[in-house]
Backbone as XML, in Angstrom:
<?xml version="1.0"?>
<chain id="A" units="angstrom">
  <residue number="1" name="UNK">
    <atom name="N" x="1.356" y="20.721" z="25.148"/>
    <atom name="CA" x="0.629" y="19.874" z="24.211"/>
    <atom name="C" x="0.658" y="18.424" z="24.692"/>
  </residue>
  <residue number="2" name="UNK">
    <atom name="N" x="-0.470" y="17.794" z="24.660"/>
    <atom name="CA" x="-0.517" y="16.396" z="25.065"/>
    <atom name="C" x="-0.075" y="15.514" z="23.901"/>
  </residue>
  <residue number="3" name="UNK">
    <atom name="N" x="0.200" y="14.273" z="24.209"/>
    <atom name="CA" x="0.641" y="13.335" z="23.157"/>
    <atom name="C" x="-0.441" y="13.155" z="22.106"/>
  </residue>
  <residue number="4" name="UNK">
    <atom name="N" x="-1.684" y="13.111" z="22.558"/>
    <atom name="CA" x="-2.793" y="12.908" z="21.624"/>
    <atom name="C" x="-2.915" y="14.086" z="20.662"/>
  </residue>
  <residue number="5" name="UNK">
    <atom name="N" x="-2.805" y="15.303" z="21.167"/>
    <atom name="CA" x="-2.919" y="16.472" z="20.289"/>
    <atom name="C" x="-1.728" y="16.562" z="19.345"/>
  </residue>
  <residue number="6" name="UNK">
    <atom name="N" x="-0.531" y="16.181" z="19.804"/>
    <atom name="CA" x="0.647" y="16.169" z="18.925"/>
    <atom name="C" x="0.477" y="15.145" z="17.815"/>
  </residue>
  <residue number="7" name="UNK">
    <atom name="N" x="-0.081" y="13.982" z="18.149"/>
    <atom name="CA" x="-0.311" y="12.934" z="17.156"/>
    <atom name="C" x="-1.318" y="13.403" z="16.109"/>
  </residue>
  <residue number="8" name="UNK">
    <atom name="N" x="-2.404" y="14.045" z="16.567"/>
    <atom name="CA" x="-3.418" y="14.546" z="15.639"/>
    <atom name="C" x="-2.849" y="15.629" z="14.731"/>
  </residue>
  <residue number="9" name="UNK">
    <atom name="N" x="-2.008" y="16.502" z="15.288"/>
    <atom name="CA" x="-1.379" y="17.556" z="14.489"/>
    <atom name="C" x="-0.459" y="16.959" z="13.421"/>
  </residue>
  <residue number="10" name="UNK">
    <atom name="N" x="0.328" y="15.949" z="13.781"/>
    <atom name="CA" x="1.221" y="15.302" z="12.824"/>
    <atom name="C" x="0.425" y="14.628" z="11.715"/>
  </residue>
  <residue number="11" name="UNK">
    <atom name="N" x="-0.655" y="13.946" z="12.062"/>
    <atom name="CA" x="-1.495" y="13.297" z="11.047"/>
    <atom name="C" x="-2.104" y="14.329" z="10.104"/>
  </residue>
  <residue number="12" name="UNK">
    <atom name="N" x="-2.539" y="15.462" z="10.647"/>
    <atom name="CA" x="-3.129" y="16.518" z="9.835"/>
    <atom name="C" x="-2.092" y="17.080" z="8.859"/>
  </residue>
  <residue number="13" name="UNK">
    <atom name="N" x="-0.873" y="17.300" z="9.333"/>
    <atom name="CA" x="0.171" y="17.832" z="8.467"/>
    <atom name="C" x="0.533" y="16.860" z="7.350"/>
  </residue>
  <residue number="14" name="UNK">
    <atom name="N" x="0.588" y="15.573" z="7.655"/>
    <atom name="CA" x="0.883" y="14.564" z="6.632"/>
    <atom name="C" x="-0.231" y="14.521" z="5.596"/>
  </residue>
  <residue number="15" name="UNK">
    <atom name="N" x="-1.481" y="14.572" z="6.048"/>
    <atom name="CA" x="-2.613" y="14.566" z="5.117"/>
    <atom name="C" x="-2.563" y="15.774" z="4.182"/>
  </residue>
  <residue number="16" name="UNK">
    <atom name="N" x="-2.295" y="16.964" z="4.749"/>
    <atom name="CA" x="-2.219" y="18.171" z="3.932"/>
    <atom name="C" x="-1.074" y="18.087" z="2.924"/>
  </residue>
  <residue number="17" name="UNK">
    <atom name="N" x="0.072" y="17.578" z="3.347"/>
    <atom name="CA" x="1.217" y="17.469" z="2.444"/>
    <atom name="C" x="0.932" y="16.485" z="1.312"/>
  </residue>
  <residue number="18" name="UNK">
    <atom name="N" x="0.241" y="15.397" z="1.624"/>
    <atom name="CA" x="-0.073" y="14.416" z="0.585"/>
    <atom name="C" x="-1.092" y="14.983" z="-0.404"/>
  </residue>
  <residue number="19" name="UNK">
    <atom name="N" x="-2.012" y="15.824" z="0.075"/>
    <atom name="CA" x="-2.982" y="16.442" z="-0.827"/>
    <atom name="C" x="-2.297" y="17.423" z="-1.770"/>
  </residue>
  <residue number="20" name="UNK">
    <atom name="N" x="-1.294" y="18.124" z="-1.270"/>
    <atom name="CA" x="-0.569" y="19.086" z="-2.094"/>
    <atom name="C" x="0.453" y="18.403" z="-2.998"/>
  </residue>
  <residue number="21" name="UNK">
    <atom name="N" x="0.761" y="17.165" z="-2.736"/>
    <atom name="CA" x="1.752" y="16.382" z="-3.491"/>
    <atom name="C" x="3.168" y="16.935" z="-3.321"/>
  </residue>
  <residue number="22" name="UNK">
    <atom name="N" x="3.431" y="17.621" z="-2.231"/>
    <atom name="CA" x="4.783" y="18.124" z="-1.990"/>
    <atom name="C" x="5.635" y="17.090" z="-1.277"/>
  </residue>
  <residue number="23" name="UNK">
    <atom name="N" x="4.995" y="16.107" z="-0.691"/>
    <atom name="CA" x="5.699" y="15.077" z="0.055"/>
    <atom name="C" x="5.546" y="13.750" z="-0.664"/>
  </residue>
  <residue number="24" name="UNK">
    <atom name="N" x="6.652" y="13.147" z="-1.045"/>
    <atom name="CA" x="6.617" y="11.852" z="-1.720"/>
    <atom name="C" x="7.014" y="10.777" z="-0.712"/>
  </residue>
  <residue number="25" name="UNK">
    <atom name="N" x="6.132" y="9.830" z="-0.510"/>
    <atom name="CA" x="6.409" y="8.726" z="0.398"/>
    <atom name="C" x="6.698" y="7.501" z="-0.445"/>
  </residue>
  <residue number="26" name="UNK">
    <atom name="N" x="7.880" y="6.934" z="-0.267"/>
    <atom name="CA" x="8.246" y="5.748" z="-1.021"/>
    <atom name="C" x="8.814" y="4.706" z="-0.073"/>
  </residue>
  <residue number="27" name="UNK">
    <atom name="N" x="8.668" y="3.471" z="-0.467"/>
    <atom name="CA" x="9.157" y="2.375" z="0.354"/>
    <atom name="C" x="10.464" y="1.876" z="-0.228"/>
  </residue>
  <residue number="28" name="UNK">
    <atom name="N" x="11.415" y="1.649" z="0.651"/>
    <atom name="CA" x="12.718" y="1.189" z="0.203"/>
    <atom name="C" x="13.116" y="-0.097" z="0.885"/>
  </residue>
  <residue number="29" name="UNK">
    <atom name="N" x="14.399" y="-0.363" z="0.881"/>
    <atom name="CA" x="14.928" y="-1.564" z="1.513"/>
    <atom name="C" x="14.887" y="-1.427" z="3.034"/>
  </residue>
  <residue number="30" name="UNK">
    <atom name="N" x="14.861" y="-2.559" z="3.703"/>
    <atom name="CA" x="14.858" y="-2.596" z="5.154"/>
    <atom name="C" x="16.272" y="-2.804" z="5.648"/>
  </residue>
  <residue number="31" name="UNK">
    <atom name="N" x="16.644" y="-2.078" z="6.684"/>
    <atom name="CA" x="17.973" y="-2.239" z="7.276"/>
    <atom name="C" x="17.825" y="-3.114" z="8.522"/>
  </residue>
  <residue number="32" name="UNK">
    <atom name="N" x="18.642" y="-4.155" z="8.601"/>
    <atom name="CA" x="18.592" y="-5.093" z="9.717"/>
    <atom name="C" x="19.920" y="-5.054" z="10.462"/>
  </residue>
  <residue number="33" name="UNK">
    <atom name="N" x="19.859" y="-4.925" z="11.773"/>
    <atom name="CA" x="21.054" y="-5.018" z="12.610"/>
    <atom name="C" x="21.088" y="-6.421" z="13.191"/>
  </residue>
  <residue number="34" name="UNK">
    <atom name="N" x="21.992" y="-7.253" z="12.685"/>
    <atom name="CA" x="22.090" y="-8.644" z="13.118"/>
    <atom name="C" x="23.372" y="-8.840" z="13.931"/>
  </residue>
  <residue number="35" name="UNK">
    <atom name="N" x="23.347" y="-9.834" z="14.792"/>
    <atom name="CA" x="24.514" y="-10.182" z="15.598"/>
    <atom name="C" x="24.991" y="-11.556" z="15.147"/>
  </residue>
  <residue number="36" name="UNK">
    <atom name="N" x="26.305" y="-11.679" z="14.959"/>
    <atom name="CA" x="26.875" y="-12.946" z="14.521"/>
    <atom name="C" x="26.652" y="-14.011" z="15.588"/>
  </residue>
  <residue number="37" name="UNK">
    <atom name="N" x="26.256" y="-15.195" z="15.161"/>
    <atom name="CA" x="26.028" y="-16.296" z="16.090"/>
    <atom name="C" x="27.312" y="-16.942" z="16.569"/>
  </residue>
  <residue number="38" name="UNK">
    <atom name="N" x="28.405" y="-16.678" z="15.900"/>
    <atom name="CA" x="29.680" y="-17.301" z="16.258"/>
    <atom name="C" x="30.530" y="-16.373" z="17.137"/>
  </residue>
  <residue number="39" name="UNK">
    <atom name="N" x="30.787" y="-15.149" z="16.656"/>
    <atom name="CA" x="31.682" y="-14.252" z="17.403"/>
    <atom name="C" x="30.948" y="-13.133" z="18.137"/>
  </residue>
  <residue number="40" name="UNK">
    <atom name="N" x="29.662" y="-12.899" z="17.821"/>
    <atom name="CA" x="28.880" y="-11.869" z="18.503"/>
    <atom name="C" x="29.071" y="-10.459" z="17.958"/>
  </residue>
  <residue number="41" name="UNK">
    <atom name="N" x="29.735" y="-10.319" z="16.832"/>
    <atom name="CA" x="29.975" y="-8.996" z="16.245"/>
    <atom name="C" x="28.688" y="-8.459" z="15.614"/>
  </residue>
  <residue number="42" name="UNK">
    <atom name="N" x="28.452" y="-7.148" z="15.715"/>
    <atom name="CA" x="27.270" y="-6.559" z="15.073"/>
    <atom name="C" x="27.470" y="-6.438" z="13.569"/>
  </residue>
  <residue number="43" name="UNK">
    <atom name="N" x="26.414" y="-6.699" z="12.800"/>
    <atom name="CA" x="26.438" y="-6.600" z="11.342"/>
    <atom name="C" x="25.205" y="-5.831" z="10.901"/>
  </residue>
  <residue number="44" name="UNK">
    <atom name="N" x="25.366" y="-4.900" z="9.969"/>
    <atom name="CA" x="24.237" y="-4.162" z="9.425"/>
    <atom name="C" x="23.980" y="-4.659" z="8.016"/>
  </residue>
  <residue number="45" name="UNK">
    <atom name="N" x="22.740" y="-5.102" z="7.760"/>
    <atom name="CA" x="22.378" y="-5.688" z="6.474"/>
    <atom name="C" x="21.273" y="-4.874" z="5.822"/>
  </residue>
  <residue number="46" name="UNK">
    <atom name="N" x="21.147" y="-5.005" z="4.528"/>
    <atom name="CA" x="20.075" y="-4.391" z="3.783"/>
    <atom name="C" x="19.254" y="-5.507" z="3.149"/>
  </residue>
  <residue number="47" name="UNK">
    <atom name="N" x="17.948" y="-5.526" z="3.440"/>
    <atom name="CA" x="17.062" y="-6.570" z="2.918"/>
    <atom name="C" x="16.047" y="-5.944" z="1.965"/>
  </residue>
  <residue number="48" name="UNK">
    <atom name="N" x="15.729" y="-6.650" z="0.913"/>
    <atom name="CA" x="14.706" y="-6.188" z="-0.017"/>
    <atom name="C" x="13.357" y="-6.130" z="0.694"/>
  </residue>
  <residue number="49" name="UNK">
    <atom name="N" x="12.484" y="-5.314" z="0.191"/>
    <atom name="CA" x="11.157" y="-5.183" z="0.777"/>
    <atom name="C" x="10.413" y="-6.513" z="0.681"/>
  </residue>
  <residue number="50" name="UNK">
    <atom name="N" x="9.881" y="-6.980" z="1.786"/>
    <atom name="CA" x="9.142" y="-8.232" z="1.821"/>
    <atom name="C" x="9.974" y="-9.448" z="2.163"/>
  </residue>
  <residue number="51" name="UNK">
    <atom name="N" x="11.296" y="-9.325" z="2.184"/>
    <atom name="CA" x="12.159" y="-10.460" z="2.523"/>
    <atom name="C" x="12.149" y="-10.661" z="4.036"/>
  </residue>
  <residue number="52" name="UNK">
    <atom name="N" x="11.987" y="-11.910" z="4.466"/>
    <atom name="CA" x="11.959" y="-12.181" z="5.897"/>
    <atom name="C" x="13.293" y="-12.705" z="6.404"/>
  </residue>
  <residue number="53" name="UNK">
    <atom name="N" x="14.017" y="-13.439" z="5.571"/>
    <atom name="CA" x="15.315" y="-13.976" z="5.969"/>
    <atom name="C" x="16.351" y="-13.585" z="4.935"/>
  </residue>
  <residue number="54" name="UNK">
    <atom name="N" x="17.520" y="-13.178" z="5.418"/>
    <atom name="CA" x="18.589" y="-12.733" z="4.530"/>
    <atom name="C" x="19.856" y="-13.492" z="4.867"/>
  </residue>
  <residue number="55" name="UNK">
    <atom name="N" x="20.500" y="-14.054" z="3.856"/>
    <atom name="CA" x="21.774" y="-14.745" z="4.061"/>
    <atom name="C" x="22.881" y="-13.715" z="4.069"/>
  </residue>
  <residue number="56" name="UNK">
    <atom name="N" x="23.846" y="-13.881" z="4.989"/>
    <atom name="CA" x="24.975" y="-12.970" z="5.060"/>
    <atom name="C" x="26.173" y="-13.662" z="5.673"/>
  </residue>
  <residue number="57" name="UNK">
    <atom name="N" x="27.339" y="-13.064" z="5.468"/>
    <atom name="CA" x="28.572" y="-13.535" z="6.080"/>
    <atom name="C" x="29.030" y="-12.455" z="7.059"/>
  </residue>
  <residue number="58" name="UNK">
    <atom name="N" x="29.473" y="-12.861" z="8.232"/>
    <atom name="CA" x="29.919" y="-11.924" z="9.264"/>
    <atom name="C" x="31.105" y="-11.115" z="8.741"/>
  </residue>
  <residue number="59" name="UNK">
    <atom name="N" x="31.102" y="-9.831" z="9.044"/>
    <atom name="CA" x="32.182" y="-8.958" z="8.587"/>
    <atom name="C" x="33.456" y="-9.163" z="9.385"/>
  </residue>
  <residue number="60" name="UNK">
    <atom name="N" x="33.350" y="-9.736" z="10.587"/>
    <atom name="CA" x="34.525" y="-9.947" z="11.427"/>
    <atom name="C" x="35.167" y="-11.323" z="11.161"/>
  </residue>
  <residue number="61" name="UNK">
    <atom name="N" x="34.359" y="-12.389" z="11.298"/>
    <atom name="CA" x="34.930" y="-13.744" z="11.221"/>
    <atom name="C" x="34.599" y="-14.472" z="9.917"/>
  </residue>
  <residue number="62" name="UNK">
    <atom name="N" x="33.661" y="-13.952" z="9.108"/>
    <atom name="CA" x="33.315" y="-14.564" z="7.832"/>
    <atom name="C" x="32.352" y="-15.733" z="7.947"/>
  </residue>
  <residue number="63" name="UNK">
    <atom name="N" x="31.790" y="-15.976" z="9.125"/>
    <atom name="CA" x="30.843" y="-17.069" z="9.320"/>
    <atom name="C" x="29.575" y="-16.817" z="8.513"/>
  </residue>
  <residue number="64" name="UNK">
    <atom name="N" x="29.182" y="-17.794" z="7.670"/>
    <atom name="CA" x="27.994" y="-17.650" z="6.832"/>
    <atom name="C" x="26.770" y="-18.072" z="7.631"/>
  </residue>
  <residue number="65" name="UNK">
    <atom name="N" x="25.730" y="-17.236" z="7.597"/>
    <atom name="CA" x="24.514" y="-17.492" z="8.368"/>
    <atom name="C" x="23.323" y="-16.805" z="7.734"/>
  </residue>
  <residue number="66" name="UNK">
    <atom name="N" x="22.176" y="-16.903" z="8.399"/>
    <atom name="CA" x="20.933" y="-16.354" z="7.889"/>
    <atom name="C" x="20.222" y="-15.645" z="9.020"/>
  </residue>
  <residue number="67" name="UNK">
    <atom name="N" x="19.635" y="-14.467" z="8.731"/>
    <atom name="CA" x="18.939" y="-13.727" z="9.773"/>
    <atom name="C" x="17.635" y="-14.414" z="10.134"/>
  </residue>
  <residue number="68" name="UNK">
    <atom name="N" x="17.097" y="-14.051" z="11.274"/>
    <atom name="CA" x="15.796" y="-14.591" z="11.708"/>
    <atom name="C" x="14.690" y="-13.622" z="11.389"/>
  </residue>
</chain>
């Protein structure tokens, strides 16, 4: 199967599922993987839908900052 045919098959299956109402698609919070600007530790954050910048404190050093 080529990529194009796989893509078309996936789109067809999603359309059929939405017509049958067996598949519920909902939008939730966005998960952001941020890196601390002070110590470089990875931090995983949860942002509300539509939020572009999120304030957080590093889990390792406690440095308060804002995501980009």
